[in-house]
C-alpha positions as CSV (number, residue, x, y, z in Angstrom):
1,M,0.2,0.0,0.0
2,T,2.9,2.7,0.6
3,A,4.1,1.9,-3.0
4,I,0.9,2.7,-4.4
5,K,1.0,6.0,-2.2
6,D,4.5,6.7,-3.3
7,E,3.4,6.4,-7.1
8,L,0.2,8.7,-6.6
9,R,2.9,11.3,-5.0
10,Q,5.3,10.9,-8.0
11,L,2.5,11.6,-10.2
12,D,1.5,14.2,-8.4
13,A,5.0,15.7,-8.3
14,A,5.1,15.1,-12.1
15,R,1.8,17.2,-12.8
16,A,2.9,19.9,-10.9
17,R,6.3,20.4,-12.8
18,G,4.2,20.0,-16.3
19,E,5.8,16.9,-17.3
20,I,2.1,15.1,-17.5
21,T,-1.0,16.6,-18.5
22,E,-4.1,16.5,-16.3
23,T,-5.8,13.5,-18.4
24,E,-2.5,11.6,-18.2
25,L,-2.6,12.0,-14.8
26,Q,-6.3,11.1,-14.3
27,V,-5.4,7.7,-16.9
28,A,-2.6,6.7,-14.8
29,K,-4.2,7.2,-11.7
30,S,-7.2,5.3,-12.5
31,K,-4.7,2.1,-13.8
32,L,-3.0,2.3,-10.3
33,H,-6.4,2.2,-8.8
34,D,-7.4,-0.7,-11.1
35,S,-4.1,-2.6,-9.8
36,V,-5.0,-2.2,-6.2
37,E,-8.6,-3.4,-7.1
38,E,-7.0,-6.8,-8.7
39,A,-4.7,-7.3,-5.5
40,N,-7.5,-7.2,-3.2
41,L,-9.5,-9.5,-5.3
42,L,-6.2,-11.7,-5.6
43,S,-5.5,-11.9,-1.8
44,E,-9.1,-12.6,-1.2
45,T,-8.8,-15.6,-3.3
46,R,-6.0,-16.9,-1.7
47,R,-7.1,-16.8,1.5
48,P,-7.2,-20.6,3.5
49,H,-10.6,-22.0,3.1
50,R,-12.4,-22.7,7.0
51,R,-12.6,-25.9,7.9
52,V,-16.7,-26.8,7.4
53,Q,-17.6,-28.7,10.7
54,P,-19.4,-32.0,10.1
55,K,-23.1,-31.8,10.7
56,R,-24.4,-33.3,13.8
57,P,-27.4,-36.0,13.2
58,S,-30.6,-34.2,13.4
59,N,-33.1,-35.3,16.5
60,A,-35.8,-36.1,13.9
61,G,-35.0,-39.8,13.8
62,F,-36.1,-39.9,18.0
63,W,-39.8,-40.0,18.1
64,P,-39.6,-43.2,15.4
65,L,-37.0,-44.7,17.3
66,L,-38.8,-44.3,20.5
67,A,-42.1,-45.8,19.1
68,M,-40.2,-48.9,17.7
69,G,-38.8,-49.3,21.0
70,L,-42.0,-49.1,22.9
71,C,-43.7,-51.4,20.5
72,G,-40.8,-53.9,20.9
73,V,-41.1,-54.0,24.7
74,A,-45.0,-54.2,24.3
75,M,-44.5,-57.3,22.0
76,M,-41.7,-58.9,24.4
77,T,-44.1,-58.4,27.2
78,L,-46.9,-60.2,25.4
79,L,-44.8,-63.1,24.5
80,L,-43.1,-63.6,27.6
81,G,-46.5,-62.9,29.7
82,A,-48.0,-65.6,27.8
83,L,-44.9,-68.0,28.4
84,L,-44.9,-67.2,32.1
85,G,-48.5,-66.9,32.5
86,S,-48.0,-63.5,34.2
87,F,-47.9,-60.3,32.8
88,T,-46.9,-58.5,36.0
89,L,-43.7,-60.7,35.8
90,A,-43.1,-60.3,32.1
91,L,-43.6,-56.6,32.6
92,T,-40.8,-56.2,34.9
93,L,-38.2,-58.6,33.1
94,V,-39.0,-56.6,29.8
95,L,-38.3,-53.3,31.2
96,S,-35.5,-54.3,33.4
97,L,-33.5,-55.4,30.4
98,A,-34.6,-52.1,28.3
99,A,-33.0,-50.3,30.9
100,G,-30.2,-52.4,30.9
101,V,-30.1,-51.7,26.7
102,L,-30.5,-48.0,27.6
103,V,-27.6,-47.7,30.2
104,L,-25.0,-49.6,27.8
105,A,-26.2,-47.5,24.9
106,T,-25.3,-44.1,26.7
107,R,-22.2,-45.6,28.2
108,Q,-21.0,-46.1,24.2
109,V,-22.3,-42.9,23.3
110,Q,-20.4,-41.1,25.9
111,S,-17.2,-43.0,25.0
112,N,-17.4,-42.2,21.8
113,Q,-17.3,-38.1,22.3
């Protein structure tokens, strides 16, 4: 930027001495300004690109997953209740199993972060 200011001063001094005309001064200044604009464009294109963060999965799949889990618990409770003859005992066993799976999944997610 300092070199450009120096060139502008030299052009003004040359005009003051009568070495160049007013038209030539304006043409030289416009060329100089155009070169500055190109330099700005070049520096903008050479900037390092920012790293793009990977998108996190959305929570849109939570509700269908919850519905499938509840259907699975209900089916397991019905099947186990029919085998054991006690739906209360079957529900207790299935919910205990589901709780264990949830704890295991939570630990797995925490260890991956």
